[in-house]
Structure formats: structure tokens, C-alpha cells
DOTORTOR-524838 format. One record per atom (N, C-alpha, C): residue in three letters; x, y, z. Coordinates in steps of 0.02 Angstrom, whole numbers, plus 50000, padded with zeros to 5 digits. Example, Ala and Ser with C-alpha at 12.3 -4.5 7.8 and 13.67 -1.06 7.14 Angstrom:
<recs>
ALA506604971650390
ALA506154977550390
ALA506604983550390
SER506424988850354
SER506844994750357
SER506455000250394
</recs>
This chain:
<recs>
MET497134722250062
MET497794724750073
MET497754731650104
GLU497304735850078
GLU497244742550105
GLU497024742450177
LEU496544738150195
LEU496324737650264
LEU496874735350310
TYR497254730450286
TYR497804727950325
TYR498314733350339
GLN498484737050288
GLN499014742150294
GLN498804748050338
THR498144749150344
THR497924754650386
THR497714752250457
GLY497794746050470
GLY497624743350535
GLY498104745450590
VAL497954743350650
VAL498384744850709
VAL499084742050697
GLU499594746250707
GLU500274744150691
GLU500494737750727
GLY500304737050790
GLY500494731050826
GLY500174724650803
ASP499644725550762
ASP499274719550735
ASP499504717750665
ARG499964721550637
ARG500224720350569
ARG500894716750573
PHE500974711650532
PHE501584707950529
PHE501824707750457
PRO502454709250444
PRO502714709350376
PRO502594702850338
GLY502664697250372
GLY502574690850340
GLY501864689950312
ASP501374692450349
ASP500684692050324
ASP500584696150262
LEU500864702050261
LEU500814706450203
LEU501184703450144
HIS501764700550156
HIS502144697350103
HIS501734691550073
ALA501404687750117
ALA501014682050093
ALA500424684450050
ALA500114690050069
ALA499564692750030
ALA499814695049961
HIS500374698449959
HIS500654700449895
HIS500844694449852
LEU501114689249884
LEU501284683249846
LEU500664679849819
GLY500134679849856
GLY499494676949831
GLY499264680449768
LEU499294687049769
LEU499104690949711
LEU499594689949652
ALA500244689649669
ALA500744688549617
ALA500654681749582
THR500424676949620
THR500304670249592
THR499694670249546
ALA499204674349563
ALA498574674549523
ALA498674678149455
TYR499104683049453
TYR499184686949392
TYR499404682749330
PRO499924678649336
PRO500114674749276
PRO499554670149251
ALA499154667649297
ALA498604663249277
ALA498114666849233
SER498054673449242
SER497594677449200
SER497964681149144
GLY498584679349132
GLY498954682349077
GLY499264689049090
GLU499294691049153
GLU499564697649171
GLU500224696849210
VAL500754695549173
VAL501414694549204
VAL501664700949237
GLU501514706749207
GLU501744713049236
GLU501434714249304
GLY500804712149314
GLY500474712649380
GLY500844708749433
ALA501104702849413
ALA501474698849459
ALA502114702549482
GLY502424705749434
GLY503034709549451
GLY502894715149498
THR502334718549490
THR502144723949534
THR502034721549605
GLU501674715949611
GLU501554713149679
GLU502204710549709
LEU502624707549670
LEU503254704849696
LEU503724710349718
ALA503684716149688
ALA504124721649709
ALA504024723249783
ALA503414722549808
ALA503294723849878
ALA503594718649923
VAL503714712749896
VAL504014707249936
VAL504774706949928
LEU505004707549866
LEU505714706649852
LEU506154712149880
GLY505874717649900
GLY506264723049928
GLY506404722450002
ALA506114717450035
ALA506204716550106
ALA506924714050122
ASP507144715550183
ASP507804713450203
ASP507844706150223
GLN507294703550253
GLN507284696750276
GLN506594693650261
TYR506594686950257
TYR505974683350244
TYR505934677550292
THR505324675450306
THR505234669250344
THR505324663450296
ALA505434657650325
ALA505504651650282
ALA504894650350241
SER504294651750268
SER503694650450229
SER503644655050168
ILE503864661350175
ILE503874665850118
ILE504374663550066
THR504944661250089
THR505464658650043
THR505184652750005
ILE504834648350039
ILE504544642450005
ILE504034644749953
ARG503614649649970
ARG503104652049923
ARG503424655449864
LEU503974659149876
LEU504334662249820
LEU504604656949772
ARG504864651449800
ARG505134646049758
ARG504574642749718
LYS503984641949749
LYS503414639049712
LYS503204643749655
LEU503194650149670
LEU503014654949617
LEU503534654749560
ASP504174654049577
ASP504694653449528
ASP504584647349483
THR504404641849512
THR504244635649473
THR503654636749428
LEU503144640149454
LEU502534641449416
LEU502674645749355
ILE503024651349365
ILE503134655949309
ILE503674653249262
GLY504104648849288
GLY504634645949247
GLY504394640549201
SER503794637949215
SER503534632649173
SER502924634649133
GLY502714641049140
GLY502114643549106
GLY502264646049037
PRO501754648449004
PRO501834650848935
PRO502264657148928
TYR502404660548982
TYR502804666648980
TYR503524665549003
CYS503724659249011
CYS504374657649041
CYS504964660849006
GLY504914662048941
GLY505474665048903
GLY505434672548895
SER504904675648924
SER504854682848916
SER505324686448963
TRP505534692448943
TRP506014696248983
TRP505744697849052
PRO505104699849060
PRO504864701149128
PRO504934694949173
VAL504754689249147
VAL504784683049188
VAL505524681149204
ILE505944681749154
ILE506664680349165
ILE506934684749220
GLY506764691249218
GLY506994695849269
GLY506724694249339
LEU506084692649341
LEU505764690649405
LEU506094684449434
ARG506214679549391
ARG506514673349415
ARG507224674549441
GLU507614678849407
GLU508274680349430
GLU508254683549499
HIS507794688249508
HIS507724691549572
HIS507504686749627
ILE507034682349610
ILE506794677249658
ILE507394672749679
HIS507804670749631
HIS508374666449647
HIS508864670049694
GLU508984676449682
GLU509434680249726
GLU509144680549797
VAL508514681849803
VAL508204682649867
VAL508164675949905
THR507984670649871
THR507904664149906
THR508554660849921
ALA509104663549896
ALA509774660949914
ALA509984663149983
ARG509674668650008
ARG509824671150075
ARG509524666650129
PRO509834666450188
PRO509534662450242
PRO508864665450262
ALA508384661350277
ALA507724663550297
ALA507644663350373
LEU507204667350400
LEU507034667250469
LEU506504661950481
ALA506534658650539
ALA506004654050556
ALA505424658050584
SER504814657050558
SER504244660650583
SER503954657450644
THR504104650950654
THR503914647350714
THR504514643350736
PRO504564641750801
PRO505164638050824
PRO505274631350790
THR504744628250763
THR504804621650733
THR504874621850657
GLU504824627750628
GLU504844628450555
GLU505564627450530
LEU505634623550479
LEU506284622550447
LEU506484628750409
ARG507134630150406
ARG507394635950369
ARG507604633750301
</recs>
């Protein structure tokens, strides 16, 4: 993440960084660290727009944390509410053939 963020500005794309944060956010609940997922998601959920692929990954993460052992905890409930708000917005197509 640090190398990516310090790279040449023209070579950095927000969608790639969002995908990296989502990858980390998905790994945290598997190791019992729900708060870590929230920290990683904060970097994603604050964006104004998302590609369709990021929206799909957010929905998959929502399903994962909604069915896990922490599904009733306040941090997870809050994360899921925020994910639902964000994924209700229209997504940008990252490629001309990608579904929205």
C-alpha cells in the first residue's frame, strides 16, 4: 500500500487502491479482527464514486461479515449499514463491457 501511494501519480488509480483496501478488509474478519476491517474500509467508503467491480466486492464483503461469528456485533452492524448505503449508489463502469 505504501509503495503504491508513493508511486508516480499518473500510474495510480483509485480503483486499484480501493481493491487493495478491500482485500485487507476481507482478511481481518477471518483472523478475528473486525476493527481492522473497519479501518481498511474507511479508506474505501469515503470515496465519492466506485467502479462496478468495487461495488461487487463490497457486497461480497457484506455477505461475508453478515454471516460470520461477528454478525451481531455493533462494529459489524455499522459496517454493513455503511456498505448498504454506498452500494445503493450507481457505480461507474471500469471497462466499457462491465455491467453496472
